[in-house]
C-alpha positions as YAML, in Angstrom:
chain: A
units: angstrom
residues:
- id: 1
  name: MET
  ca: [99.57, 79.83, 68.79]
- id: 2
  name: SER
  ca: [95.97, 80.15, 69.94]
- id: 3
  name: LEU
  ca: [93.87, 82.90, 68.37]
- id: 4
  name: SER
  ca: [93.16, 84.13, 71.90]
- id: 5
  name: ASP
  ca: [96.85, 85.07, 72.11]
- id: 6
  name: LEU
  ca: [96.13, 87.82, 69.61]
- id: 7
  name: ALA
  ca: [94.25, 89.72, 72.32]
- id: 8
  name: PRO
  ca: [96.30, 91.73, 74.83]
- id: 9
  name: ASN
  ca: [96.77, 90.31, 78.32]
- id: 10
  name: HIS
  ca: [94.37, 92.76, 79.95]
- id: 11
  name: ILE
  ca: [91.56, 91.53, 77.67]
- id: 12
  name: ARG
  ca: [92.29, 87.83, 78.14]
- id: 13
  name: SER
  ca: [92.23, 88.21, 81.92]
- id: 14
  name: ILE
  ca: [88.78, 89.84, 82.07]
- id: 15
  name: ALA
  ca: [86.20, 87.85, 84.02]
- id: 16
  name: PRO
  ca: [82.99, 88.43, 82.04]
- id: 17
  name: TYR
  ca: [80.05, 90.20, 83.67]
- id: 18
  name: VAL
  ca: [77.34, 87.67, 84.57]
- id: 19
  name: PRO
  ca: [73.81, 89.14, 84.32]
- id: 20
  name: GLY
  ca: [70.79, 87.91, 86.23]
- id: 21
  name: LYS
  ca: [69.34, 84.59, 85.10]
- id: 22
  name: PRO
  ca: [66.54, 85.07, 82.51]
- id: 23
  name: ILE
  ca: [63.10, 83.60, 83.20]
- id: 24
  name: ALA
  ca: [63.18, 81.35, 80.11]
- id: 25
  name: GLU
  ca: [66.55, 79.88, 81.10]
- id: 26
  name: LEU
  ca: [65.34, 79.05, 84.61]
- id: 27
  name: ALA
  ca: [62.19, 77.43, 83.23]
- id: 28
  name: ARG
  ca: [64.27, 75.19, 80.94]
- id: 29
  name: GLU
  ca: [66.80, 74.34, 83.65]
- id: 30
  name: PHE
  ca: [64.29, 73.28, 86.30]
- id: 31
  name: GLY
  ca: [61.25, 72.37, 84.20]
- id: 32
  name: LEU
  ca: [59.18, 75.22, 85.61]
- id: 33
  name: ASP
  ca: [56.18, 77.06, 84.23]
- id: 34
  name: GLU
  ca: [57.47, 80.43, 82.95]
- id: 35
  name: SER
  ca: [54.26, 82.20, 83.99]
- id: 36
  name: ALA
  ca: [54.78, 81.16, 87.62]
- id: 37
  name: ILE
  ca: [58.39, 82.40, 87.87]
- id: 38
  name: VAL
  ca: [59.11, 85.61, 89.78]
- id: 39
  name: LYS
  ca: [62.21, 87.50, 88.68]
- id: 40
  name: LEU
  ca: [63.59, 89.88, 91.28]
- id: 41
  name: ALA
  ca: [67.23, 89.80, 90.22]
- id: 42
  name: SER
  ca: [67.95, 92.71, 87.89]
- id: 43
  name: ASN
  ca: [66.44, 95.83, 89.51]
- id: 44
  name: GLU
  ca: [63.89, 96.19, 86.71]
- id: 45
  name: ASN
  ca: [60.69, 98.22, 87.00]
- id: 46
  name: PRO
  ca: [57.91, 95.82, 88.07]
- id: 47
  name: LEU
  ca: [55.26, 98.14, 86.63]
- id: 48
  name: GLY
  ca: [56.63, 97.54, 83.14]
- id: 49
  name: ILE
  ca: [56.65, 100.18, 80.41]
- id: 50
  name: GLY
  ca: [54.92, 103.48, 81.07]
- id: 51
  name: PRO
  ca: [51.84, 104.26, 78.93]
- id: 52
  name: ARG
  ca: [53.38, 107.26, 77.18]
- id: 53
  name: ALA
  ca: [56.52, 105.34, 76.28]
- id: 54
  name: ARG
  ca: [54.43, 102.46, 74.94]
- id: 55
  name: GLN
  ca: [52.39, 104.77, 72.74]
- id: 56
  name: ALA
  ca: [55.51, 106.50, 71.45]
- id: 57
  name: MET
  ca: [57.08, 103.18, 70.45]
- id: 58
  name: LEU
  ca: [53.95, 102.07, 68.62]
- id: 59
  name: ALA
  ca: [53.88, 105.36, 66.74]
- id: 60
  name: ALA
  ca: [57.54, 104.92, 65.76]
- id: 61
  name: MET
  ca: [57.19, 101.33, 64.52]
- id: 62
  name: ASP
  ca: [56.63, 102.32, 60.89]
- id: 63
  name: GLU
  ca: [60.03, 104.05, 60.83]
- id: 64
  name: LEU
  ca: [62.06, 101.00, 61.81]
- id: 65
  name: ALA
  ca: [63.40, 100.52, 58.30]
- id: 66
  name: ARG
  ca: [65.21, 103.84, 58.75]
- id: 67
  name: TYR
  ca: [68.34, 104.50, 60.74]
- id: 68
  name: PRO
  ca: [67.74, 106.39, 64.00]
- id: 69
  name: ASP
  ca: [68.80, 110.00, 64.37]
- id: 70
  name: GLY
  ca: [72.53, 109.60, 64.97]
- id: 71
  name: ASN
  ca: [72.65, 112.85, 66.94]
- id: 72
  name: GLY
  ca: [69.48, 112.16, 68.94]
- id: 73
  name: PHE
  ca: [68.26, 115.73, 68.38]
- id: 74
  name: GLU
  ca: [64.77, 115.37, 69.87]
- id: 75
  name: LEU
  ca: [65.93, 113.33, 72.84]
- id: 76
  name: LYS
  ca: [68.80, 115.70, 73.58]
- id: 77
  name: ALA
  ca: [66.38, 118.63, 73.41]
- id: 78
  name: LYS
  ca: [64.12, 116.89, 75.94]
- id: 79
  name: ILE
  ca: [67.02, 116.09, 78.29]
- id: 80
  name: ALA
  ca: [68.39, 119.63, 77.95]
- id: 81
  name: SER
  ca: [65.01, 121.13, 78.84]
- id: 82
  name: ARG
  ca: [64.36, 118.72, 81.70]
- id: 83
  name: PHE
  ca: [67.76, 119.06, 83.40]
- id: 84
  name: GLY
  ca: [68.83, 122.56, 82.44]
- id: 85
  name: VAL
  ca: [71.89, 121.73, 80.37]
- id: 86
  name: ALA
  ca: [72.98, 122.52, 76.82]
- id: 87
  name: ALA
  ca: [72.37, 119.89, 74.15]
- id: 88
  name: ASN
  ca: [76.09, 119.67, 73.42]
- id: 89
  name: GLN
  ca: [76.72, 118.70, 77.05]
- id: 90
  name: ILE
  ca: [74.79, 115.45, 76.52]
- id: 91
  name: VAL
  ca: [76.18, 112.06, 75.52]
- id: 92
  name: LEU
  ca: [73.59, 109.42, 74.62]
- id: 93
  name: GLY
  ca: [74.30, 105.82, 75.52]
- id: 94
  name: ASN
  ca: [73.07, 102.31, 74.87]
- id: 95
  name: GLY
  ca: [72.16, 102.14, 78.55]
- id: 96
  name: SER
  ca: [74.21, 103.93, 81.17]
- id: 97
  name: ASN
  ca: [76.76, 101.10, 80.95]
- id: 98
  name: ASP
  ca: [77.64, 102.59, 77.57]
- id: 99
  name: ILE
  ca: [78.30, 105.96, 79.21]
- id: 100
  name: LEU
  ca: [80.65, 104.38, 81.76]
- id: 101
  name: GLU
  ca: [82.53, 102.55, 79.02]
- id: 102
  name: LEU
  ca: [82.64, 105.62, 76.77]
- id: 103
  name: ALA
  ca: [84.22, 107.60, 79.59]
- id: 104
  name: ALA
  ca: [86.87, 104.91, 80.03]
- id: 105
  name: ARG
  ca: [87.54, 104.52, 76.31]
- id: 106
  name: THR
  ca: [87.78, 108.27, 75.77]
- id: 107
  name: PHE
  ca: [90.14, 109.17, 78.58]
- id: 108
  name: LEU
  ca: [92.02, 106.09, 79.79]
- id: 109
  name: GLY
  ca: [94.97, 104.10, 78.55]
- id: 110
  name: PRO
  ca: [97.43, 101.46, 79.78]
- id: 111
  name: ASN
  ca: [99.46, 103.99, 81.77]
- id: 112
  name: ASP
  ca: [96.51, 105.30, 83.79]
- id: 113
  name: SER
  ca: [94.77, 104.25, 86.99]
- id: 114
  name: VAL
  ca: [91.15, 104.42, 88.15]
- id: 115
  name: VAL
  ca: [89.76, 104.59, 91.69]
- id: 116
  name: TYR
  ca: [86.51, 102.87, 92.70]
- id: 117
  name: SER
  ca: [85.04, 101.35, 95.82]
- id: 118
  name: GLN
  ca: [84.87, 97.78, 97.02]
- id: 119
  name: TYR
  ca: [81.33, 96.42, 96.54]
- id: 120
  name: SER
  ca: [80.55, 98.93, 93.78]
- id: 121
  name: PHE
  ca: [79.12, 98.24, 90.33]
- id: 122
  name: ALA
  ca: [81.00, 95.47, 88.49]
- id: 123
  name: VAL
  ca: [81.24, 97.51, 85.28]
- id: 124
  name: TYR
  ca: [83.78, 99.93, 86.83]
- id: 125
  name: PRO
  ca: [86.62, 97.40, 87.03]
- id: 126
  name: LEU
  ca: [85.52, 95.83, 83.74]
- id: 127
  name: ALA
  ca: [85.61, 99.15, 81.87]
- id: 128
  name: THR
  ca: [88.96, 99.93, 83.47]
- id: 129
  name: GLN
  ca: [90.53, 96.60, 82.56]
- id: 130
  name: ALA
  ca: [89.13, 96.66, 79.01]
- id: 131
  name: VAL
  ca: [91.31, 99.70, 78.17]
- id: 132
  name: GLY
  ca: [94.37, 98.33, 79.97]
- id: 133
  name: ALA
  ca: [94.20, 100.80, 82.86]
- id: 134
  name: ARG
  ca: [94.99, 99.89, 86.46]
- id: 135
  name: GLY
  ca: [92.14, 99.62, 88.97]
- id: 136
  name: ILE
  ca: [92.55, 100.86, 92.53]
- id: 137
  name: GLU
  ca: [89.84, 99.34, 94.71]
- id: 138
  name: VAL
  ca: [89.27, 101.19, 97.99]
- id: 139
  name: ARG
  ca: [87.97, 99.28, 100.98]
- id: 140
  name: ALA
  ca: [84.30, 100.02, 101.63]
- id: 141
  name: GLN
  ca: [82.97, 101.54, 104.84]
- id: 142
  name: ASP
  ca: [79.77, 99.84, 106.03]
- id: 143
  name: TYR
  ca: [79.35, 98.47, 102.48]
- id: 144
  name: GLY
  ca: [79.44, 102.00, 101.05]
- id: 145
  name: HIS
  ca: [81.93, 104.43, 99.56]
- id: 146
  name: ASP
  ca: [84.62, 105.75, 101.91]
- id: 147
  name: LEU
  ca: [85.11, 109.05, 100.08]
- id: 148
  name: PRO
  ca: [88.07, 110.33, 102.15]
- id: 149
  name: ALA
  ca: [89.88, 107.02, 101.57]
- id: 150
  name: MET
  ca: [89.07, 107.17, 97.87]
- id: 151
  name: LEU
  ca: [90.46, 110.69, 97.72]
- id: 152
  name: ALA
  ca: [93.62, 109.53, 99.47]
- id: 153
  name: ALA
  ca: [93.94, 106.62, 97.01]
- id: 154
  name: ILE
  ca: [94.27, 108.93, 94.01]
- id: 155
  name: ALA
  ca: [97.74, 108.29, 92.60]
- id: 156
  name: PRO
  ca: [99.91, 110.40, 90.27]
- id: 157
  name: ASP
  ca: [98.67, 108.31, 87.31]
- id: 158
  name: THR
  ca: [94.98, 108.41, 88.31]
- id: 159
  name: LYS
  ca: [92.73, 109.90, 85.65]
- id: 160
  name: MET
  ca: [89.29, 108.78, 86.78]
- id: 161
  name: VAL
  ca: [87.17, 107.99, 89.84]
- id: 162
  name: PHE
  ca: [83.87, 106.08, 89.70]
- id: 163
  name: ILE
  ca: [81.25, 106.85, 92.36]
- id: 164
  name: ALA
  ca: [77.82, 105.16, 92.43]
- id: 165
  name: ASN
  ca: [75.15, 107.05, 94.33]
- id: 166
  name: PRO
  ca: [73.06, 105.16, 95.37]
- id: 167
  name: ASN
  ca: [75.43, 102.24, 95.05]
- id: 168
  name: ASN
  ca: [74.61, 98.95, 93.36]
- id: 169
  name: PRO
  ca: [74.57, 96.24, 94.73]
- id: 170
  name: THR
  ca: [74.59, 97.48, 98.33]
- id: 171
  name: GLY
  ca: [72.08, 100.35, 98.10]
- id: 172
  name: THR
  ca: [74.25, 102.68, 100.20]
- id: 173
  name: LEU
  ca: [74.22, 106.45, 99.78]
- id: 174
  name: CYS
  ca: [76.82, 109.18, 100.02]
- id: 175
  name: ARG
  ca: [75.74, 112.26, 101.93]
- id: 176
  name: PRO
  ca: [75.37, 115.30, 99.62]
- id: 177
  name: GLY
  ca: [77.83, 117.34, 101.67]
- id: 178
  name: ASP
  ca: [80.42, 114.58, 101.48]
- id: 179
  name: LEU
  ca: [80.20, 114.54, 97.69]
- id: 180
  name: VAL
  ca: [80.63, 118.30, 97.57]
- id: 181
  name: GLU
  ca: [83.71, 118.06, 99.80]
- id: 182
  name: PHE
  ca: [85.08, 115.28, 97.60]
- id: 183
  name: MET
  ca: [84.74, 117.39, 94.46]
- id: 184
  name: GLU
  ca: [86.30, 120.39, 96.20]
- id: 185
  name: SER
  ca: [89.33, 118.29, 97.17]
- id: 186
  name: CYS
  ca: [89.65, 116.16, 94.05]
- id: 187
  name: PRO
  ca: [92.43, 117.26, 91.67]
- id: 188
  name: ALA
  ca: [90.98, 119.15, 88.70]
- id: 189
  name: HIS
  ca: [92.75, 116.84, 86.23]
- id: 190
  name: VAL
  ca: [90.98, 113.73, 87.61]
- id: 191
  name: LEU
  ca: [87.60, 112.98, 86.07]
- id: 192
  name: VAL
  ca: [84.86, 111.90, 88.47]
- id: 193
  name: VAL
  ca: [82.07, 109.76, 87.02]
- id: 194
  name: LEU
  ca: [78.99, 110.03, 89.26]
- id: 195
  name: ASP
  ca: [76.72, 107.10, 88.44]
- id: 196
  name: GLU
  ca: [73.14, 108.06, 89.40]
- id: 197
  name: ALA
  ca: [71.24, 105.10, 87.96]
- id: 198
  name: TYR
  ca: [68.93, 104.98, 91.00]
- id: 199
  name: THR
  ca: [68.62, 108.67, 91.83]
- id: 200
  name: GLU
  ca: [64.88, 108.82, 91.04]
- id: 201
  name: PHE
  ca: [64.16, 106.62, 94.07]
- id: 202
  name: LEU
  ca: [65.71, 109.14, 96.47]
- id: 203
  name: PRO
  ca: [63.66, 111.63, 98.48]
- id: 204
  name: ALA
  ca: [64.52, 115.22, 97.59]
- id: 205
  name: GLU
  ca: [66.43, 115.86, 100.82]
- id: 206
  name: LYS
  ca: [68.79, 112.95, 100.11]
- id: 207
  name: ARG
  ca: [69.76, 114.03, 96.59]
- id: 208
  name: VAL
  ca: [72.91, 115.84, 95.66]
- id: 209
  name: ASP
  ca: [72.58, 118.62, 93.07]
- id: 210
  name: ALA
  ca: [74.76, 116.73, 90.62]
- id: 211
  name: ILE
  ca: [74.09, 119.07, 87.73]
- id: 212
  name: GLY
  ca: [74.89, 122.09, 89.89]
- id: 213
  name: LEU
  ca: [78.12, 120.36, 90.89]
- id: 214
  name: MET
  ca: [78.89, 119.68, 87.24]
- id: 215
  name: ARG
  ca: [78.59, 123.39, 86.47]
- id: 216
  name: GLN
  ca: [81.01, 124.13, 89.30]
- id: 217
  name: PHE
  ca: [83.45, 121.31, 88.56]
- id: 218
  name: PRO
  ca: [84.09, 120.64, 84.84]
- id: 219
  name: ASN
  ca: [85.83, 117.34, 85.72]
- id: 220
  name: LEU
  ca: [82.48, 115.82, 86.81]
- id: 221
  name: ILE
  ca: [80.55, 113.46, 84.50]
- id: 222
  name: VAL
  ca: [77.00, 112.55, 85.57]
- id: 223
  name: SER
  ca: [75.58, 109.25, 84.31]
- id: 224
  name: ARG
  ca: [71.84, 108.53, 84.25]
- id: 225
  name: THR
  ca: [69.64, 105.71, 82.92]
- id: 226
  name: LEU
  ca: [66.03, 105.10, 81.90]
- id: 227
  name: SER
  ca: [66.35, 101.37, 82.66]
- id: 228
  name: LYS
  ca: [65.20, 101.54, 86.28]
- id: 229
  name: ALA
  ca: [62.57, 104.05, 87.34]
- id: 230
  name: TYR
  ca: [61.45, 104.73, 83.75]
- id: 231
  name: GLY
  ca: [60.96, 101.04, 82.90]
- id: 232
  name: LEU
  ca: [62.99, 100.93, 79.67]
- id: 233
  name: ALA
  ca: [65.66, 98.35, 80.56]
- id: 234
  name: GLY
  ca: [65.05, 96.26, 77.43]
- id: 235
  name: LEU
  ca: [65.54, 99.27, 75.15]
- id: 236
  name: ARG
  ca: [68.96, 100.16, 76.60]
- id: 237
  name: ILE
  ca: [68.88, 103.93, 76.92]
- id: 238
  name: GLY
  ca: [70.99, 106.14, 79.14]
- id: 239
  name: PHE
  ca: [72.77, 109.46, 78.95]
- id: 240
  name: GLY
  ca: [75.75, 111.31, 80.34]
- id: 241
  name: LEU
  ca: [75.97, 114.98, 81.26]
- id: 242
  name: ALA
  ca: [79.34, 116.70, 81.19]
- id: 243
  name: SER
  ca: [81.19, 119.91, 80.45]
- id: 244
  name: LEU
  ca: [81.27, 120.93, 76.80]
- id: 245
  name: GLU
  ca: [84.90, 119.85, 76.44]
- id: 246
  name: VAL
  ca: [84.39, 116.43, 78.01]
- id: 247
  name: ALA
  ca: [81.11, 115.70, 76.21]
- id: 248
  name: GLU
  ca: [82.61, 116.66, 72.86]
- id: 249
  name: LEU
  ca: [85.42, 114.17, 73.28]
- id: 250
  name: MET
  ca: [83.09, 111.38, 74.43]
- id: 251
  name: ASN
  ca: [80.85, 112.02, 71.44]
- id: 252
  name: ARG
  ca: [83.83, 111.51, 69.13]
- id: 253
  name: VAL
  ca: [84.17, 107.97, 70.50]
- id: 254
  name: ARG
  ca: [80.41, 107.23, 70.66]
- id: 255
  name: GLN
  ca: [79.06, 105.23, 67.73]
- id: 256
  name: PRO
  ca: [76.58, 107.35, 65.73]
- id: 257
  name: PHE
  ca: [73.66, 104.89, 65.97]
- id: 258
  name: ASN
  ca: [74.29, 103.55, 69.46]
- id: 259
  name: VAL
  ca: [70.74, 104.42, 70.60]
- id: 260
  name: ASN
  ca: [68.06, 102.83, 68.46]
- id: 261
  name: LEU
  ca: [64.97, 104.52, 67.06]
- id: 262
  name: LEU
  ca: [62.45, 102.96, 69.45]
- id: 263
  name: ALA
  ca: [64.62, 103.76, 72.45]
- id: 264
  name: GLN
  ca: [64.86, 107.40, 71.47]
- id: 265
  name: ALA
  ca: [61.11, 107.70, 70.92]
- id: 266
  name: ALA
  ca: [60.28, 105.94, 74.18]
- id: 267
  name: ALA
  ca: [62.80, 107.98, 76.17]
- id: 268
  name: VAL
  ca: [61.37, 111.30, 74.98]
- id: 269
  name: ALA
  ca: [57.90, 110.21, 76.08]
- id: 270
  name: ALA
  ca: [59.07, 108.59, 79.33]
- id: 271
  name: LEU
  ca: [60.81, 111.73, 80.52]
- id: 272
  name: ASP
  ca: [57.45, 113.52, 80.32]
- id: 273
  name: ASP
  ca: [55.47, 110.76, 82.06]
- id: 274
  name: LEU
  ca: [55.77, 112.05, 85.61]
- id: 275
  name: ASP
  ca: [52.61, 110.21, 86.74]
- id: 276
  name: PHE
  ca: [54.22, 106.87, 85.88]
- id: 277
  name: LEU
  ca: [57.42, 107.92, 87.63]
- id: 278
  name: ARG
  ca: [55.45, 108.78, 90.78]
- id: 279
  name: GLN
  ca: [53.67, 105.40, 90.66]
- id: 280
  name: THR
  ca: [57.01, 103.65, 90.31]
- id: 281
  name: VAL
  ca: [58.53, 105.46, 93.29]
- id: 282
  name: ALA
  ca: [55.41, 104.82, 95.42]
- id: 283
  name: ASN
  ca: [55.40, 101.11, 94.58]
- id: 284
  name: ASN
  ca: [59.09, 100.92, 95.43]
- id: 285
  name: ALA
  ca: [58.64, 102.63, 98.80]
- id: 286
  name: ALA
  ca: [55.80, 100.29, 99.79]
- id: 287
  name: GLY
  ca: [57.65, 97.22, 98.55]
- id: 288
  name: MET
  ca: [60.80, 98.23, 100.42]
- id: 289
  name: VAL
  ca: [58.82, 98.24, 103.67]
- id: 290
  name: GLN
  ca: [57.15, 94.92, 102.77]
- id: 291
  name: ILE
  ca: [60.48, 93.16, 102.18]
- id: 292
  name: THR
  ca: [62.56, 94.75, 104.95]
- id: 293
  name: ASP
  ca: [59.81, 94.07, 107.51]
- id: 294
  name: ALA
  ca: [59.92, 90.40, 106.47]
- id: 295
  name: LEU
  ca: [63.72, 90.29, 106.72]
- id: 296
  name: MET
  ca: [63.53, 91.71, 110.24]
- id: 297
  name: LYS
  ca: [60.89, 89.16, 111.25]
- id: 298
  name: LEU
  ca: [63.15, 86.40, 109.93]
- id: 299
  name: ASP
  ca: [66.08, 87.93, 111.82]
- id: 300
  name: LEU
  ca: [68.09, 88.26, 108.59]
- id: 301
  name: PRO
  ca: [70.50, 91.22, 108.53]
- id: 302
  name: PHE
  ca: [70.30, 93.53, 105.53]
- id: 303
  name: ILE
  ca: [71.87, 96.73, 104.25]
- id: 304
  name: PRO
  ca: [69.48, 99.72, 104.40]
- id: 305
  name: SER
  ca: [68.93, 100.60, 100.75]
- id: 306
  name: TYR
  ca: [68.19, 103.78, 98.83]
- id: 307
  name: GLY
  ca: [67.65, 101.98, 95.51]
- id: 308
  name: ASN
  ca: [64.97, 99.61, 94.23]
- id: 309
  name: PHE
  ca: [66.56, 96.53, 95.80]
- id: 310
  name: VAL
  ca: [67.80, 95.21, 99.14]
- id: 311
  name: THR
  ca: [70.95, 93.21, 99.88]
- id: 312
  name: PHE
  ca: [70.63, 90.77, 102.78]
- id: 313
  name: HIS
  ca: [72.92, 88.25, 104.46]
- id: 314
  name: VAL
  ca: [72.42, 84.53, 105.17]
- id: 315
  name: GLY
  ca: [74.49, 81.59, 106.39]
- id: 316
  name: ASP
  ca: [74.93, 79.96, 102.98]
- id: 317
  name: GLY
  ca: [74.26, 82.21, 100.00]
- id: 318
  name: ALA
  ca: [74.74, 79.57, 97.32]
- id: 319
  name: ALA
  ca: [72.38, 77.11, 99.04]
- id: 320
  name: LEU
  ca: [69.66, 79.73, 99.48]
- id: 321
  name: ASN
  ca: [69.98, 80.87, 95.87]
- id: 322
  name: ARG
  ca: [69.56, 77.27, 94.68]
- id: 323
  name: PHE
  ca: [66.56, 76.78, 96.97]
- id: 324
  name: MET
  ca: [64.89, 79.93, 95.56]
- id: 325
  name: LEU
  ca: [65.62, 79.00, 91.94]
- id: 326
  name: GLU
  ca: [64.14, 75.53, 92.34]
- id: 327
  name: ARG
  ca: [60.91, 77.19, 93.48]
- id: 328
  name: GLY
  ca: [60.82, 79.72, 90.68]
- id: 329
  name: VAL
  ca: [62.12, 82.85, 92.43]
- id: 330
  name: ILE
  ca: [65.13, 84.55, 90.86]
- id: 331
  name: ILE
  ca: [67.24, 86.83, 93.04]
- id: 332
  name: ARG
  ca: [70.86, 87.89, 92.64]
- id: 333
  name: PRO
  ca: [73.72, 86.10, 94.44]
- id: 334
  name: LEU
  ca: [76.65, 88.42, 95.14]
- id: 335
  name: ALA
  ca: [79.58, 86.00, 95.34]
- id: 336
  name: SER
  ca: [81.18, 87.75, 92.35]
- id: 337
  name: TYR
  ca: [81.33, 90.92, 94.48]
- id: 338
  name: GLY
  ca: [83.16, 89.12, 97.27]
- id: 339
  name: MET
  ca: [79.93, 88.72, 99.25]
- id: 340
  name: LYS
  ca: [79.36, 84.98, 98.98]
- id: 341
  name: ASN
  ca: [76.69, 84.83, 101.68]
- id: 342
  name: SER
  ca: [74.77, 87.91, 100.54]
- id: 343
  name: LEU
  ca: [71.97, 88.15, 98.00]
- id: 344
  name: ARG
  ca: [70.20, 91.09, 96.39]
- id: 345
  name: VAL
  ca: [66.45, 91.13, 95.85]
- id: 346
  name: SER
  ca: [64.76, 93.71, 93.64]
- id: 347
  name: ILE
  ca: [61.53, 95.33, 94.76]
- id: 348
  name: GLY
  ca: [58.65, 93.88, 92.76]
- id: 349
  name: LEU
  ca: [54.88, 94.12, 92.77]
- id: 350
  name: PRO
  ca: [53.20, 93.32, 96.11]
- id: 351
  name: ALA
  ca: [52.36, 89.76, 95.01]
- id: 352
  name: GLU
  ca: [55.90, 89.18, 93.74]
- id: 353
  name: ASN
  ca: [57.37, 90.44, 97.00]
- id: 354
  name: ALA
  ca: [54.99, 88.16, 98.89]
- id: 355
  name: ARG
  ca: [56.10, 85.16, 96.83]
- id: 356
  name: PHE
  ca: [59.74, 85.94, 97.61]
- id: 357
  name: ILE
  ca: [58.94, 86.26, 101.31]
- id: 358
  name: ASP
  ca: [57.01, 82.97, 101.34]
- id: 359
  name: VAL
  ca: [59.87, 81.04, 99.71]
- id: 360
  name: LEU
  ca: [62.48, 82.73, 101.89]
- id: 361
  name: THR
  ca: [60.46, 81.86, 104.99]
- id: 362
  name: GLU
  ca: [60.21, 78.26, 103.76]
- id: 363
  name: ALA
  ca: [63.99, 78.18, 103.31]
- id: 364
  name: MET
  ca: [64.62, 79.53, 106.80]
- id: 365
  name: ASP
  ca: [62.26, 76.94, 108.29]
- id: 366
  name: ALA
  ca: [63.79, 74.05, 106.34]
...
């Protein structure tokens, strides 16, 4: 007997999540100069770490021999004040991925099913399969969530629905009114996880009042991250907002030191650094125009995006990805999402965007 046989079938059949290629790995693989490589594959903040977060981490360095606050008191107080929730409605996560997995681990088992959309975040089926639950993938509509079809797909054994808004990797957005109608029609015993990892990039008129919805519908869990707009991807810090009953159960499952000391310190400071957040959003808006204008000039179709990335379509996705990598530009192929001739490019700094455009133009002319 192989030791792998000790794991249940639903674990052995998981196809592992493949992250974007790191800069150092690409440099080794192709013999490139690391400093010349442009990474636009992982939807990271091209401005880096905000100044307040950096200062907070430096101030916390001397405490690294100590365990972090297992309850995250200061960070929860900051989140509670910023978003108008009670501290005991907050679940801290090692990135928002942790929140998604905590929701699955807390509420799902082998006899349950989960509804999510085609072309939505890869962690939804992974988290579902990891607990032995059954995934129900609903066909996308124009690469986005078909909420009426997702509602209709809810089965008697369904306990959870995942909705990404905006959606990764397609950048599509649900209309606020449609989300309200979904929650009004969704059975009260089915938990809805609303993943808002990219919500900071939305103009105010496009945002749904997720926290207001959560107050109205106790079966709603809102997931947020500081990896994107706040520039803390490497620290892995996210949080979930939920009803008291739901949050209390998730916090039973959460490991007490899942958010490290530096991440907590940086997150408290980052949530107050509204100037940096405004700079991030402004850079993203300008970069979105820079890249989409180039895609239109090259006559390459793309999905209009509300995140900090754009997904576009080509004749041969694998060949273009290889061409870009050989020239030191890392973007994200989407074959694992069933989109073999689509690639996702993150919005970078103006010079990084220009480098991507130059290499893409070279590829199209080749």
